[in-house]
NUNUVEX-574217 format. One line per 3 residues: number of its first residue (from 1); their letters; for each residue z, y, x of C-alpha. Coordinates in Angstrom, 1 decimal, always signed. Layout:
! residues N
NUM = a = Z Y X  ...;
! end
This chain:
! residues 277
1 = mqi = +10.5 -26.4 +23.8  +9.1 -28.3 +20.8  +7.1 -26.2 +18.3;
4 = efk = +5.6 -27.6 +15.1  +3.3 -25.9 +12.7  +3.7 -26.6 +9.0;
7 = sad = +2.2 -25.3 +5.8  +4.2 -22.6 +4.1  +3.7 -24.4 +0.8;
10 = gvs = +7.0 -25.9 -0.3  +9.0 -23.4 +1.8  +11.3 -21.4 -0.5;
13 = her = +10.4 -17.8 -1.1  +13.8 -16.9 +0.2  +13.1 -18.6 +3.6;
16 = lie = +9.7 -17.1 +3.8  +11.1 -13.6 +3.2  +13.7 -14.2 +5.9;
19 = aft = +11.0 -15.6 +8.3  +8.8 -12.5 +7.6  +11.7 -10.1 +8.2;
22 = ngy = +12.8 -11.9 +11.4  +9.2 -12.0 +12.6  +8.8 -8.3 +12.3;
25 = qry = +12.0 -7.3 +14.0  +11.4 -4.8 +16.8  +7.8 -4.6 +15.7;
28 = fvs = +5.5 -1.7 +16.3  +6.4 -0.3 +12.9  +9.2 -1.3 +10.5;
31 = val = +8.1 -3.8 +7.9  +10.3 -4.9 +4.9  +9.6 -7.7 +2.5;
34 = nqk = +11.3 -8.7 -0.7  +10.5 -11.1 -3.6  +8.5 -8.5 -5.5;
37 = ill = +6.3 -7.7 -2.5  +5.8 -11.3 -1.7  +4.7 -12.1 -5.2;
40 = hmi = +2.4 -9.1 -5.1  +0.8 -10.4 -1.9  +0.2 -13.8 -3.5;
43 = rad = -1.3 -12.3 -6.7  -3.2 -9.2 -5.6  -3.9 -10.0 -2.0;
46 = svd = -4.8 -13.6 -2.6  -2.3 -15.0 -0.1  -2.5 -18.7 -0.2;
49 = lps = +0.8 -20.4 +0.6  -0.8 -23.9 +1.2  -3.0 -22.4 +3.8;
52 = slv = -0.3 -20.2 +5.3  +1.7 -21.5 +8.3  +5.2 -21.4 +9.6;
55 = amn = +6.1 -22.2 +13.2  +9.2 -24.4 +13.4  +11.6 -25.0 +16.3;
58 = gdk = +13.7 -27.8 +14.9  +14.7 -26.6 +11.4  +14.4 -22.9 +12.3;
61 = iig = +11.3 -20.9 +11.3  +10.4 -18.9 +14.4  +7.0 -17.6 +13.3;
64 = laa = +4.8 -17.0 +10.2  +1.1 -16.6 +9.6  +0.3 -15.5 +6.0;
67 = iar = -3.3 -16.5 +5.1  -5.3 -14.9 +2.2  -8.5 -16.5 +1.0;
70 = rgw = -11.5 -15.5 -1.0  -14.7 -17.5 -1.1  -15.8 -18.3 +2.5;
73 = tsr = -13.6 -15.7 +4.1  -9.9 -15.8 +4.9  -7.7 -13.0 +6.1;
76 = laa = -4.7 -13.0 +8.4  -2.5 -11.0 +6.1  +0.5 -11.0 +8.3;
79 = mgi = +1.7 -12.7 +11.5  +5.1 -12.4 +13.2  +7.2 -14.2 +15.8;
82 = vpe = +10.9 -13.8 +16.0  +11.9 -11.6 +19.0  +13.6 -14.3 +21.1;
85 = frg = +10.4 -16.5 +21.0  +7.9 -13.8 +21.9  +6.1 -13.9 +25.2;
88 = kki = +5.9 -17.7 +25.1  +2.3 -18.0 +23.8  +3.5 -19.1 +20.3;
91 = gta = +1.5 -16.3 +18.6  -1.6 -17.5 +20.5  -1.1 -21.1 +19.4;
94 = llk = -0.3 -20.1 +15.8  -3.4 -18.0 +15.6  -5.5 -20.8 +17.0;
97 = ral = -4.1 -23.3 +14.5  -4.9 -20.8 +11.6  -8.5 -20.4 +12.9;
100 = dda = -8.9 -24.2 +13.2  -7.6 -24.8 +9.7  -9.9 -22.1 +8.3;
103 = rgr = -12.9 -23.7 +10.0  -11.8 -27.1 +8.7  -11.8 -25.7 +5.1;
106 = ger = -15.4 -24.7 +5.6  -14.7 -20.9 +5.8  -17.2 -18.8 +7.7;
109 = amv = -15.1 -15.9 +8.9  -11.5 -14.6 +9.3  -10.7 -10.9 +9.0;
112 = let = -7.5 -8.9 +9.7  -6.3 -5.4 +10.2  -4.1 -4.4 +13.1;
115 = ieq = -2.6 -1.1 +14.2  -4.9 +0.3 +16.9  -2.0 +1.6 +18.9;
118 = nep = -0.4 -1.8 +19.0  -2.0 -3.0 +22.3  -0.3 -6.4 +22.6;
121 = arr = -1.5 -7.4 +19.1  -5.0 -6.0 +19.7  -5.3 -8.0 +23.0;
124 = lyq = -4.2 -11.1 +21.2  -6.9 -10.9 +18.6  -9.6 -9.9 +21.0;
127 = aag = -8.7 -12.9 +23.2  -9.1 -15.1 +20.1  -12.6 -13.8 +19.6;
130 = fkt = -12.0 -11.1 +16.9  -14.4 -8.1 +17.1  -13.7 -4.6 +15.8;
133 = vrr = -15.8 -3.9 +12.6  -14.6 -0.4 +11.9  -11.7 +2.0 +12.4;
136 = lvg = -9.4 +2.7 +9.4  -7.5 +6.0 +8.9  -4.9 +7.4 +6.6;
139 = yac = -4.1 +10.9 +5.2  -1.2 +12.6 +3.6  -0.5 +16.0 +1.9;
142 = anv = +2.7 +17.4 +0.4  +1.1 +20.4 -1.2  -2.2 +19.5 -3.0;
145 = apa = -3.2 +22.7 -4.9  -2.8 +21.7 -8.6  -5.5 +22.5 -11.2;
148 = pds = -4.8 +21.3 -14.7  -7.8 +19.8 -16.4  -8.0 +18.7 -20.0;
151 = ald = -10.8 +16.3 -19.0  -8.4 +14.1 -17.1  -8.1 +10.8 -18.8;
154 = eid = -6.0 +7.7 -18.2  -8.1 +4.6 -18.1  -7.7 +0.8 -17.5;
157 = pld = -7.2 +0.2 -13.8  -9.7 -2.7 -14.2  -12.3 -0.1 -15.1;
160 = vse = -11.7 +1.7 -11.8  -12.1 -1.6 -9.8  -15.4 -2.2 -11.6;
163 = rva = -16.7 +1.2 -10.6  -15.6 +0.6 -7.0  -17.6 -2.7 -7.0;
166 = qws = -20.6 -0.8 -8.3  -20.5 +2.4 -6.3  -18.4 +2.1 -3.1;
169 = mpd = -19.6 +1.1 +0.4  -19.9 -2.6 +1.1  -17.4 -4.6 +3.0;
172 = lpw = -14.3 -2.5 +2.2  -11.0 -3.5 +3.8  -9.3 -6.3 +1.9;
175 = qia = -6.5 -4.1 +0.5  -8.9 -1.7 -1.2  -11.7 -4.1 -2.1;
178 = pqt = -12.5 -4.3 -5.8  -11.1 -7.9 -6.0  -7.7 -6.5 -4.9;
181 = laa = -7.9 -3.4 -7.1  -8.7 -5.7 -10.1  -5.3 -7.3 -9.8;
184 = mnp = -3.5 -4.0 -10.0  -1.6 -3.4 -13.2  +1.3 -1.1 -14.2;
187 = phr = +3.0 +0.8 -12.6  -0.4 +1.4 -11.0  -2.4 +3.8 -13.1;
190 = gyg = -6.2 +4.5 -13.4  -7.7 +7.9 -14.1  -11.1 +9.3 -14.7;
193 = lgp = -12.5 +12.8 -14.8  -16.3 +12.9 -15.5  -18.0 +10.7 -12.9;
196 = afa = -14.9 +10.5 -10.7  -12.3 +7.7 -10.8  -9.0 +7.0 -9.1;
199 = llt = -6.4 +4.2 -8.9  -2.9 +5.2 -7.8  +0.5 +3.7 -7.4;
202 = dpf = +3.3 +4.6 -9.7  +2.8 +8.3 -10.4  +6.5 +8.8 -11.1;
205 = anp = +7.5 +7.7 -7.6  +7.2 +9.8 -4.5  +5.0 +9.6 -2.5;
208 = itl = +2.0 +8.6 -4.6  -0.7 +6.6 -2.8  -4.3 +6.9 -3.9;
211 = rsl = -5.5 +3.3 -3.7  -9.1 +4.2 -4.5  -11.2 +7.3 -5.2;
214 = vvd = -14.8 +6.8 -6.1  -17.6 +9.0 -7.6  -20.9 +8.0 -9.2;
217 = pfk = -23.4 +8.2 -6.3  -25.7 +10.4 -8.4  -23.0 +13.0 -8.9;
220 = rkq = -21.6 +13.2 -5.4  -21.2 +16.5 -3.5  -20.6 +18.4 -6.8;
223 = gwa = -16.8 +18.7 -6.4  -15.8 +15.9 -8.8  -13.5 +14.1 -6.5;
226 = trl = -11.8 +17.4 -5.5  -11.4 +18.3 -9.2  -9.9 +14.9 -10.0;
229 = vra = -7.3 +15.0 -7.2  -6.3 +18.5 -8.1  -6.0 +17.5 -11.8;
232 = laa = -3.7 +14.6 -10.8  -1.6 +17.0 -8.6  -1.1 +19.1 -11.7;
235 = afp = -0.3 +16.2 -13.9  +2.3 +14.9 -11.4  +3.6 +18.0 -9.7;
238 = ekt = +5.8 +18.2 -6.6  +4.6 +14.9 -5.1  +3.4 +13.9 -1.7;
241 = wrf = +0.0 +12.3 -1.9  -1.2 +9.7 +0.5  -4.2 +7.6 +1.4;
244 = sah = -2.9 +4.6 +3.4  -4.6 +3.7 +6.7  -7.3 +1.7 +4.9;
247 = vpe = -9.9 +4.5 +4.6  -13.1 +3.8 +6.6  -13.4 +6.4 +9.3;
250 = eip = -17.0 +7.1 +8.4  -15.9 +8.8 +5.1  -16.1 +12.5 +6.0;
253 = fqf = -12.9 +14.1 +7.1  -14.0 +17.4 +5.6  -13.2 +16.2 +2.1;
256 = fns = -9.6 +15.4 +2.9  -9.2 +18.5 +5.0  -10.4 +20.7 +2.2;
259 = lgf = -7.6 +19.5 +0.0  -4.9 +20.0 +2.7  -4.6 +16.4 +3.8;
262 = ekd = -3.7 +15.7 +7.4  -4.9 +12.6 +9.2  -2.2 +10.1 +10.2;
265 = krt = -1.6 +9.6 +13.9  -1.7 +5.9 +13.6  -5.0 +4.2 +12.8;
268 = qlk = -6.0 +0.6 +12.1  -8.8 -1.6 +13.2  -10.5 -3.9 +10.9;
271 = mer = -11.5 -7.0 +12.9  -13.5 -10.1 +12.2  -13.9 -13.5 +13.8;
274 = sll = -16.9 -15.7 +12.9  -16.0 -19.3 +12.3  -19.6 -20.5 +12.7;
277 = v = -19.6 -20.5 +16.5;
! end
């Protein structure tokens, strides 16, 4: 079997979407990609097509590794192998090529997130030298108690990202890092209430995902985050509210529990591989 790895640069978006879709068939969770999502990944998640890879068997794309880049760090944003070619060490070879390329570009680390319960993927990354940095969790609530608040104010999403950069914990997961949040524009919305700020997905859709929630460190444990979430629930009633599984586990569960959020059963692991050794 002849397998060749090529840059994804120059491959049409249509073929990349097809390759992504095929690579995630019968995956641990269902994954759908379309033109809009692909362009969002390129813009907001910094996916770099020239550094991304496709695995070719003849003229057929049988695997894909989407690589995002920022500074000296790259991220394996997505990797999939079509079902009929799984179990043939193609994923191992594709990951090795991605790591070798990143090292050749002078990058110092590669990061990724993987579903913790997906044991085959976790073993693949561990065998390649990735170490777990932290566990990531998600939450959902269909009945946040609303509390109208005249102090709720819509603000520029860019302002939220700047406050996350100032006030949040270091080394956030890529998807909620301030650099990612800074690329969010409508239908994403930013809101502030006193010293608390939130960035959310389209508030007229359902569910609504809170991409970020941050409070001035000097004003924490005073109920501001709770007040903001309840004000948002009043402004956009009868919605399910979610935090995707990008929330660092060390953020106290009690806050989410007090608002009625339940923890998702599936968790993610943020993993990192040094490229200096």
